[in-house]
N, C-alpha and C positions, 0 to 999 in steps of 0.2 A: 671285519664282519662280512657276512654273506649278504650281498644285495640281491633282493628278489627280482629277477628279470621280468616276472609276470606283472609287475606294476606298470610296465611300459605298454600302453595301449596304442591304438591306431594313430591318435593325434595328441594324446596327453598321457599322464601317469595317474593311476588310481588303484585303490585297494582298501580293504577294511583295516581300521586302526584299532589296536596295535598288532593285529594278527598278520596281515599281509604287508602293511606299511608301518614302519617304526620311525622313531626320532633318529635313530642311528642311520637308517636308510636315507632320511631327509638330509642328513649331513653329507652323505656320499653323493646324493643328487646335486647338492649345492657345489661341491667340489667339481663334479663332472660338468655342470653347466658353466662354471667359471672357465674351465678349460675349453669347452666347446665354443662359447661365444667370443672368447679372447678380448674382453672389454675391460676397461679400467673401472667401470661402475655398472652395477646391476640393480634394477629396481625390484622390490618385493612388496606384495600385499597379501592380505589373508581375509577369509570369510568368517562367518559367525559360528562355525562348528567348534565344539568344545576342544577338539584336538588341534585346531589350527594354530593357536599361539605357540604351543610346544614345537610343532612341526616347523613353524616359521623361524623360531629361534635356532633350531638345529640346521635348517637350510642356510640361514644367514651365517652361522659359524663356519659351515663348510665353504661358503663363498669367501669370507674374509680370511680364512686360513690359507687361501690361495693368493693372498695379497690383493684381492679385489675389493673395492669399496662397495657399500650397499646404501641405497636410499630406501628406507622403510616407510611406506605410506600408510601402514596400519590397517585397521579394519575398514573394508571397503567392498563395493560390489565389483564383480569382474568387469563390468562395463566401465566403471570409473577407473579401474586399473588400466584397461585398454587405452582409454583416452589420455590418462596421465602419462603413461609410458610413451605413447606416440608424440605427445606434446613436448616431452623432455628431450627427444633426440638421442636417447641412450640406445646402445646396441642390443639390449635384451633385458628381459625380466621374467619373473615367475610369480604367478598368482596361486596361492595355496587355497584350493577349493575342490569340492567334488560336485559342484553345481547343484542339481536337483536330486542327487542320490540320497538314500536314507542316511540317518545321522551317524551310523557306524562307519561310513565311508569317508575317505578324504583323498586328496591328490594334489597334483601340480599341473598348471597350464603354462608351459614354457612359450615365450614369445621372443621374436627378434625385433629389430628396429622398426618403428612405425606400427608397433603392435601387430606385426605380421606373424601369423601362426606358422608353426613348423609343418612342412609337408610330411607325408608318411615316410618318405626316404630320409628326411632330416631327423625325424624322431628315431629312426634306426641308427643314424650316425651319432646322435646324442646318447642313445643307449650304449653304443659301443664305446664312446668316449668315457662314459661313466663307469661301465663295468671293467674297463681296462686301464682306468686311471691309476698311474703309479707316481704321480707328481708329488714331491715332498711338500710338507707344510712349510709355508714361507715364514721366515723369522719375523719380518715386519708385516703384521696382519693388516687387512684393510680396515678402513674407518666406516662407521655406521652413522648415517644422518637420518633423522626422522622428520617427516613433513606430513601435513594434512591437506589433501587436495580437494576436500569436500566443497568448500566455498567456490573455488574456481570452476569445478565441475558443474555445480548447480547453475552458476552464472552463465556458463556456456550453453547449457540446455535451454535456459530461459531466453537466450538471444534468438532462439528459433521461433519464438512466438510472433507470428505475423498476422494472425486472424483474431477477430473478436470471438471468443469461445462461448458457445451457448451455455446458459446458466443451468447446467445439468446437475443432478444429484448422482454422485459416483461413489461406490464402495470400493476401496483399494485394499487388497489383502497381500501383505508382505510375507506372510507365512513365517514370521520370526526370522526371516533372512535379512539381507542387507538393503533391500529396496527401501525399508523404513527409514534409513539414514537420510533419504533425499526427498521423500514425498512432500513433507511440509514446505520445504524450501522451493521446490520446483513449481508446485501448484498454488502457492500463495497468491492472492490478488488476481486470480484468473477468471473470477466470476463463477467458479464451480463451487458446489457444496460437496466437500470431500469428507467421507467417513472412512477414516483409516483404521484398519483392524490388524492386530498381530504385528505391529510395527516395531516392537522392541526386539533387537537381535538376540536370539537365544538358540544356541546350537543343539539343544535337546529337541527343538521343534515340537513344543508341547501341545500345540493345537491341531496340527496335521503335518504330514510330510509335504515337501514343497514341489513335487512334480505336478504341474498343472494339468497334465494329460490324463491323470488318473482320477476318475469321477469322484471317489470317496474323499479325495483331498479338496474338492471344491464344495463339499456339502455346506460347510459353515458360511462360506461366502454366498452361496445361493440363498441360504436362509436369511442372511442379513439383507441381501438385496430386496427380497420379498418383504421382510419386516419393515424396512425403511421406505418401501415404495420408491426405490431408486430407479434411475433411468438405465444404468448399466453398472457393470463391475469389472475390475481389473484384478487378475491374479498373477503375481510375480513369482518366479522360482527362487531357490535359495540364494543364488548369487546375482539375481536380477538381470540376467541376460535373456530370459524368456518371458513372454507375456501371453496370457490367454484373456480374451475379452468375452464377457458374459452379458446377455441382454437383460431386459427388465424382469424376465421370468427366471433368471438365473441359469439359463441354458447357454451353452457355448456357441458363440458366433464362429462359424467355420473359419479357421486361420487363412484359408485361401481367399475368402471374401475380405478379411482384414487386410491381407496383402494387396488385393485389388483396390480397395478404398485408398490405402496409403499411396500405392503406385500411381493411381490416377492423379491424386493431389500433387505429388512431387514432380511428375512429368509435366504437368501444366504450369508448374512454378519454376521449372528449371530448363536450361538449355540442353541438359543431358536427357536423352530420350530412351535409354535402354534399362531394362530390369532383369536381374538374374534370379531365376527360380529353379526348383528341382523337379524331377520327373513325376512326383506325386501330386503336383499342384492342379487344382481344378481349372477347367477352361475359363471360368469367370475371370481369372487374372489376365489371360491373354486377350480375351474379348475386351475388357475394360482398357487395357493398355493400348490396344490397337485403336479403339475409339478415341483415346486421348492423343493419338499421334505418335505413339511409341512402339517399341518392339521388345520381345522377350528373348532371353538367352537361357537355354535349358542346361542345367548342371546335374551332376550326380547328387545324391542325397548327402546331407551333412553340411554344417555351416562352413567348414574350412574351405572346400572347393569353391563355394560361393564367394567367400571373402577374397580368395586369391584371384578369382576372375574379376572382381570389382577393382582390386588393386592394379591389375594388369590392363584394365580397359577404362580409360578416362571418360568414356561416353556413358558409363553406367551411373544411373542416379540412385539406385536402390536395389536391395537384394533381400531375399527371405526364403524361409522354408516352412513347411506345414506343421512343424513341431512348436512353432511360436517364436522362432528367432527372426528378428527384423534388423537388417544391417543398413547403416546410414553412412553416406559419403561424408556428411558433416562430422561424424564421430570416428573418422579414420577407418571407414569401411567395417566398423565393428557392430556387433549385435548389442542393442541397448534397449531393455524393456521399458525403462522410465521415459527415455526419449521417444520410444515407440508409442507409449500411451499418450504423450502430449501431442505427437504428430497425428495420431488417429483422431483425437478430439478436435484438432483444427480441421482435419479433412471432413469430418461429418458436420462441422459447424457451418461450412460454406455451401453445403448441399441443400437444395430446396426440399428434397424428400426427407422425412424423419427416418431415423435409423431403423425403426420397426418395419417401415415400408420397404427399405432396401433389403433387409433380411428376408422378408416374405417373398419379394421378387426373386431373390436368389434361390429360395427353396422351390419356387414354382418352375424354374428353368434349368436348374442344375441339380441332378440327383446323384449325390455322392455317397458311396459306401464307406463306412468306417473301415480302416485297414484290417484285413483278415489274415491270420497266420495259418500256414499249413506245416505241420511237423513232419519231418522226414526221418526215417530210422538210419539213414546214411547220407552224409553230405555229398557223396559221390553221385547221388541221384539228381543233384541240382541241375547240372548242365543237360542231361538227357531230358528232363522235364521241360526245360526252357526250349530246347531244340525241337521237341515234339510239338509244343504249342506254336512255335514260330512257323513250322511247316504247315500246321493245320490252318492257322489264321491267315497266313500269307496266301494260301490257295483260295481262301474266301475273299481275297481282295483287300485285306488289312495292310495299312502302311506300317512297316517294321522299323523301329528305332531301338538301338542297343546302347544308349548312353549309360544307363545304370540298370542292369538286368534286361528284361524284355518289355518293351512298350509296343502295343498293337493299337492302331488308331483307325477308326471308321468315322464317317461323317457324323453319326449320331451317338457314338459311344467309344470309349477307349478303356484300356487297362494297362497297368504296369505290374509285373511280377519280378521281384528281385530277391536275392538271397541275403539273409542276415549275415553280418560280418563275423559274428561270434557263436551263433547258435544254429542248430540244424533246422532252420525254418525258412520257408518261402513266404514273403510278405506281398499280399495282393492289394492293390488300389484300383478302384473301378468307378467310372462315372458315365452317366447317360443323360440325354437331353429331354427325356420324357419318362414318365412312370412305367409305361408299357414296355419300352425298350429296356429300362432298368431291370424290371422284374424278369423278363424273358432271357436277356443276354447274361445277366448275372448268374442266374440259376444254371444255364447251360455251361458257362465258364467254370463255375465252381465244381460242377459234376465232372467236367473234363479233367480238371486238376486233380481231384480226388482219385480218379481212376489211374492217374499216372504216379501217385505217391508210392 
């Protein structure tokens, strides 16, 4: 059969099912991965999407037809899969998931030993191995073993409880994804009043889509927070590796502030004093980390570079990005939304100021613009636009960094402009330390970019 090479993305495989991604393709991906990792045993897990069981079965058959054994850990979150694979010591595994994408999508997250993600270059090598695979089907097929890691995963997360958690009322929205498999077990007997909604895994996502960044997906959680007079809410994405935190009014607490709160807590509790963040992160993070005696490492956007930096640098305590991915050393440098929620609760429980005060202080001192997109009619314009802005703002005394796109830094404001990986867009992030500077410099910057489009 013809394997669609378009399903191979930057760091994973993804497409609509069954148009772009089919069961037959899953079989070939399984054969290709068996060849690529050259391991005796491969671990497989899958999320709640309706297409996941069939894709999983085809994937497993492809692997076992190469004579490789499979450990099938069943329905699970991606975070549980990361943890279980890393603990097993196996050379590789694949999680069947499309994370927070709409229900018609599905895909595969391939991983190597210790739940190490594939680099961009390794994904290309895996793609080549799969597309060019001419290996015959082995006469003696691999064996399949099934196991359920849920109990061990929950027990490990609960071992992280070191603080007396404030008796808060919290609404937790699993979005009919896989976070609901763990909420009762993780948060039992913590002193919290937990209101769990949409906890039953259902790949049709009947209540809302699971991307927490999209406002309409948060409407029901916001309504329930207000109805219950809750202290805060948590929204998990479809495979429970992303977390959004909402305040008592149902409004999103800026992920940079969530990062800062967790970072301060972990740095003060650990001998490791470094935190990895990405170029879009508010200055609140670096300010809080510095005050706690730590330092920040700036990475490109995306979870994979942050994870790889954490795995390479033993001095890093924590990492995260502004889309709601929080990565923990204790969970093998993996992003884990349930672990993140528990850690956030502990962090705010030992602070003297209530969360409402912390949020208000943030809003009074950090003026953060929501990411703004500029559409280009030609991707060839990207570099000329960035070069022009670099020359303009360098002449004005801005500090220039080109870690990911263009960052220009002044004492009282900064911006980052970077290109989308797949679309003809430039994405702008901007922050200032006063409302006056925010209004003036943002307007001037946007007008400058629009003239260059």
